[in-house]
N, C-alpha and C positions, 0 to 999 in steps of 0.2 A: 508846683511839679517839678523843682528845678535841683533839689536835693539830690546828693549822690548816691544818698541810700534809694530812694525810691525810682531813680532811673534803674539801679542794679535790679531793684525787684521788678521793674517792668522789662527789662532784658530777660530774665531768669524766667519769667510769664510767658514772655513771647517765645521762647524756648520750650517751655512744657507744651503751649497751645500748637506749635508747629509740628510737633512730634507725636503730639497724642490727637488724630483725626476721628474725632468722635465728638457730635453736638453736647451731648450731656457733660464730656470732660470741658469743654468750650466756656457753657455758660457758667457751670461750677465754679470754675478757677477765675473767670472774669468776675462772675458778682461777688466769689470773698474779694478780690482785691480790691474792688470799690467799695465795698462794707468797710475795709481796712481804711482808706481814706476817706470815707465819709462820716462812720463811725454814727450810722442810724439806726432805728430799729430795724429795718429790713432792707437788702437789697433782693430783687427777684430778678432771674432771667426768663425771657420767655423767646422760643422759636417763632418764628412768623412763616408758616406753612403755605405750601403753594396757592390754598384756596383762599387765603387772606385770614385764617385764623390762627388763633394765636396761642402757643402751647408753653404751661409755665413748665419748666422741668429742673428750674434750681433755685436756691433760697440761702443768701448769706454762705455760699461756697459748698454748699452742700446739694448732692442730685435729689429729688424728689422719689419716694419710691412709687408715686402713681400720679404721671402728670396729669395737670388741668386744663382741658382745653376751653378757649374761648370763641365764641362765636365771630364771623368777621365784621371788624367794626366795633365791637363790643369792647369796654374799657378803655383803661388809658394806654394799652399795649395797642389793641385795635386800631382805634384814633389816630395815634403814632404811626404805626407801620402805614394806613392808607393815606395820611397825610406828608409824611416821610420828614418830618421836624419835631423839633423837641416842645414838648407842654409840661408847665406845673401847675399844681393847683393846691393853693393854700387853705382850702376849706372842702376837702373832698366830700364831707357830708350834705354840702349844699352845691356842689357842683354836677351838673345833668350828666358831663362826658365822663366825669371819674365815676359815677353813681355805681355804676356794673361792673367794676372790677373785682381783682381777688385782692382782700385784703384785712385786716385785724379790726374789729369796732373801735379801737382803741387810735388808729393811725387817723391824725390829722390835717397831713400835707404830703403829696406824692409828686415827685417827678420823673418824668421817663423820656428816655431818649432813645432813636433808632441807631440800628449797629448796622451800617451802611457799606456796600462798596458798587461803585460806581452806579451810583441811580439805583439799586437793589437793594431792599431791606432784608434781613437774614433774621433779624430778632430785633429786640427792646430790652434796655436795663433800667429797670423802674425802682425807684429810692424811695424808700417810706420812712417817715417821722411821726414820732406819737408824743413830740414837744409843742406844747400848746402855743409855744411863742416863734415856732420854726417859721419862718418866710423863705422859701426857695427864690433864687434870683437867676438871673443871665450868668452871674459867677459861678454859682453851681454847675451850669450848664455845661462854661468854658472849661471845669476841672475834668470833668467827666469826656467831654470831647478830647480834651488834650490827651487821655490816658487811649481813646480809641485812634486816635490819627497815629501815635505809637505804636499800635498794633495793627496798622493796615496787613501787613503781610500775613497774617495767621486770619485776619478777617478774609482775605481774599481768598485761602485755601478752603475756609470755610464755607463762603460762599460760592466755587465751584464742588465742592462735595456735597453740600445742600441740593445743588441746582443737579447734580446726578442721582442723588437719592430720590428727587422726588420725582424725575423721573421715571427712573426705575420702578418706583411705587405706583406711577400711573400706567405703566406697562402690565405690572402685576396683576392690578385690579382688572384690566380687560382679559387677560389671561385665566385667571380665576374664575371671572364670568362665562367665557367661553368653555373652559374645563367642566364648571358645573353642569352647563347646558350638554354637552358631549358625555356627561359621565357614564352614563348606560354603555356606549357604544366603546368608549376607551378602555373600560373595564373587559370588556370581550376581546378587544385586539391585545390588550396584554398578554394573554394567555395564549397566544400563538407563538411565534419565533419571535427571536432575540431583534431581528434586523428588521422588524415589520414594521408598522404604526406607533408602535411602542415610545418612540421618541426618545430613544436611547441608542445613539449609533457612535462609531468613531473607530478610528484606525491606528491610533497611538499607542505607543508602547506603555504608560503608566494606565491607560483606560484599559486595554486590554488585559492587563494585570492582575486588574480588580475582577473582570467579569471570569476571567480563567479562576481564581480564586473563589469566587462567590460560587460557582457551578461545582468545584471539590466540596465543599462545605455543604450545600444543598441539602443532602442525603443524610448529614444529621441534625439530629435532635436538638442541640444544644442552642442558647441564644445569639443573635446575632447583634452588633452594634454598627451602624452606617452613620457615618459622619461626614460634614460637607456643607458646602454653601449654599442658600436657597437656590433651588434650581437645576440642581445637576443631577438630578435624576434619583435621589434616596429612595422615595415611595416605588419606582419603577423596579428598580433592581431589588427590593424586599419582596414585590409582586414577583418577580422572576425568580427569586430563590424558594417561593412556596411552589411555582408551578415546575422546576427542577427536582423540587424533594420528595414530587411522589406522595406527599400527604394526602388522604381524600378527603378531609374537611374542608371549608372555606376558608378564605382568606379576607378577613375584617380588618379596618383601618379605625384606631381612636387617634383621632386628632385634638391633640392635648390643647393647642395653642388656642382653640375656637370655642373651649368651654371653661366655665368655672369650676372651682374644686368640686363642690355639689353635683353640679352636670357631670362630670367625668367619674365622680362615684358612681352615680345612677346607671350612665351609659355602659362600666365595664363591667360593674359588678352587681346589677340586678340580676334577678331569675331567668329574665328574658335579654341580657346585657350582651355585650360584646366577646366577654370571654366565653359565656354558653355559645354562643355562636360559633365561634370560634373552633370549639371543643372538635379535637381529632385535626382540626386545621393549624392555620397561622394566625397570630394576632400581631398587626403591625402598627406600633405604640410611636405614632408620628409626632416629632416635635418633645420627645419625653423631658427633655431641658425645663419644659414649662410646668411641670407637674409640682406639687406641693409632698414635702414629706410624709403626708399622712398616705397620699395614692401610692407614693414610693414604696412605703411599707408592706402597703396591702399587694402591691405587685411583687415584692419581694417574697412574700410569703407564698404565693400563687406558683412562684418559680420552685422557691424551696420544696414546698410541703405537697405541691401540685393538687390542692384543693382551695375553695374561698367558701367564705360565708357571705350569701348574698344581702343584700343591704334592704330588701323589700322584703321578703319571706325567714331571713334569717336561718337558711337552711345549707347545711355543707353539701357542697358540690365537689365531685372529684374532676379533676382537670388533666387533661391530656393536648396540651396547646404549645406550640412552639413559638417564641416572643422573637420578634424583631424591631429592633427599636431605631429611630432616627433621629439627629440631633442635629442643628445648625452650630450648636454652641459645643467646644471641647468640654466635654463631661469631667474630665480629670481635671482642669481649671474650676468647674463648679464644684468638684468635691474639695479642692484646696481652698475655696472660698467659702464651706460649709453650707453650702444651696443644693447639694445631692448627696444623698444616701451613699459613702462610700462602700459598704457591702453590696448595694446594689448594682453599683457599677462596675464591681469585681465579677459578678454573674453574670452582667450583660458582655463584658470585656473579655468573654471567652476567645470571640474571634471579633475585631474589630478591623472594619475598611473606611478607609477615607477615601472618598469620590473625589476624584482631582476636579477642579473648576474650568472652565472653558477655557481662561487664560493659560490655565497649566497643558491645554490640550490644544496647542495652537494650530495645529496640522489636521485637527478633526475639522474647524469652523467651515472651511469650502464644503466638505462632504456634507454636513450636516445643514449648511444653509441651502444646497440644492435639492437635499431630502424635502425641508420644510416648505422650499418653493414650491416644489411639484407635487407634493405629495396628495395624490386622488383627484389631480386635475387633466383632464382629458389634454389641454393646449399647453404643453410644455412650454418654460422659457428657460433663458440661458443668460449667466451672469457672468459679463465682460471679465476682463484681468483687472481693469479701474475698479469695479466694483468689489471684485474677491479683497483685493487692496485693503481697499476702504472698510471693509468687513474684517479681514485678521490683523487691521492696524487698532481697532477698539478694544478696549478692557473687557467688556460684558460682564459686568455686575452682577447684570440678573440670569447671565450663564445661559441653559439651554432653553428657560421658558422666553428671556427676552428676544433669543435670536428666533424662535419659532414664529412670535407675535409680529417680529419686524418684517419677516419674510412672507409672511401671508400678508400684510399689510400692503407691502409692495406690490405682490403680484397683484392684487386689486386696484390698487392707482395708478399702474403703469401700463402703456398702453405699447402694442409690439410684441415682438418675442423676445428682444435685449432688454436685459438690465443692467444701465450705465449708473457711475457712482452718483452721478446728480440724481438718479431715482431715490437712492437710500436715504433715509433723514440725517438730519447733521447731529451728529454722534458730540455729547460730551468730552472735552476731555480728561484723560486721567490727571487725578490731583497728584503734582509732585510737591512733596513736603521740603521745604526749605531747612536747609541746616542752618542755625546759626550759634556760633562759637560763643562764648560766653566766659570770660575768664572769672575763675573763682573770686569771690573778694573773701579778704581776712575778717572773721567776726571773734569779739571777743566774748568766751564763753567759761562760765567758772563750771567745775567737775558737776556741781549740783544740778546745775542750768543743762550741762548737757546730757547727763542720764535722765532728767527728767522728760526733755525732749525726745529721747531717744524712746523711753517707754511709752509717752505719749503716741509717736508716732506707729510705735509695735500695736499697739492698741484699736489704733484707727484703720491700720493695713488689715488687722484680723477681726472687725467688725465687731471691736468691743469685746470679744470673747476672751474672759481674764485666765483660765485653764490655758486655753493654746498660747496666749501671749508670755505667762509663766515660763511656759516649755521652751519657748522661743528665746527668751531671756538667759535660760538657764536659771531660775529661780525656783521657789518654791509660791504657788499661790499665796500663802500668809503674808511671804516677805513683799511680795507683789502689793497684796491690798496696803499693808503698813505704808509702803513707798508712797501710794496714791494717797493716802490720808494725810501723811506728812506735806504733800504737795497741796492740801486742801481740795481735794478734786473728789471726796467720797467723805461722807460720814463715819466716826467712828462706827455706829451701830450697823453699818452696811458691813463690817468686817466680819 
């Protein structure tokens, strides 16, 4: 770990990790770097969850399409997360601690180290070898620990980020449980005035502009796209648009993130499905970014042709449905990545509204907190200036949902009329990304190597799509295939 090139690579890695506050990026880049140093069969990156379970999200520098979760204490990752110290097994098939892990049958030995900050384990790095004579030793642990020690700044940032995310996840789970319990009552409330118990209020300019725009377009039948973070009130605003529209039919919600493709297909397109239920009314497609291309194609047909073929009876049904789609993710970016149909996006994007996050509506925090605190209560409580200052200084990753949950909890747990700052929970501090300037180091490249690297990077950026890569590179697809063949990356028969 003393060569200048490795130090430069570590400095570059640190910069990348500090500028990408995402656990998938963190564990992918880290596992890729360790793989480059260890040169073994696989290097796995596990995130340690708040309940002690571990989640495999990266392998040899690449994010996994579907994360795999091990129960608390299961496998080497679970054992190391619990013990907070490195462990290696040079006979994994006979080691009871290693027997429940995730590995190929041909793996002979495995080394696992905790990724820690101030005694808290945020993840593990697992190095797996298929060499029959491979014997992991303390020197291997020292090599990886040296890497981790030089990445303490990004590890600290990831620790703070995951801590805030886990807290938010717990709050959202409580909120969702309560929302499910009160769903019938909330549906009734939502059909009343906008400033009642619909839990979406505000006085800030950017919030009021969104509301006014939504009211103006409500009477029109074209589709609407509502984008914004979790908890900003996309679904509530969608229901408001339906209420303001004057459409006589029902408003129904398709929760795309909660169902598989087959379930969603039946739920929306069956003879008694959501489109039929919403005929004459409005279908809210919640989290449309979670849908597959198959579902997207069928939604597009319903929009363009005004009809559908039911999946159960194969009958053609005429539709008069207004569609309002919501998304936490930028659909434009998904289109660019090839994961969302461009023609459906432009149909939905006839009117697109981005609902601002709570941190963008700073002046609304006080009025929302006071409403959530005393909503429906006979005995009113008062927020002190210290409590309000504490609330407005927090960055609210869970937006209105999180604020509502905390205020309701505070009301129950606080005796007396006044809510002090000390009565509120201790909020996680906003993660500040440190910028580390790294002077670019000169590296010798032949033109052949430079061209090869650029072509490979372009393909990687475009998820292997050769047609799009050729277009981006300004060459024909045939030329691209010829170059890949000359690099030894494809066989001649693939051309």
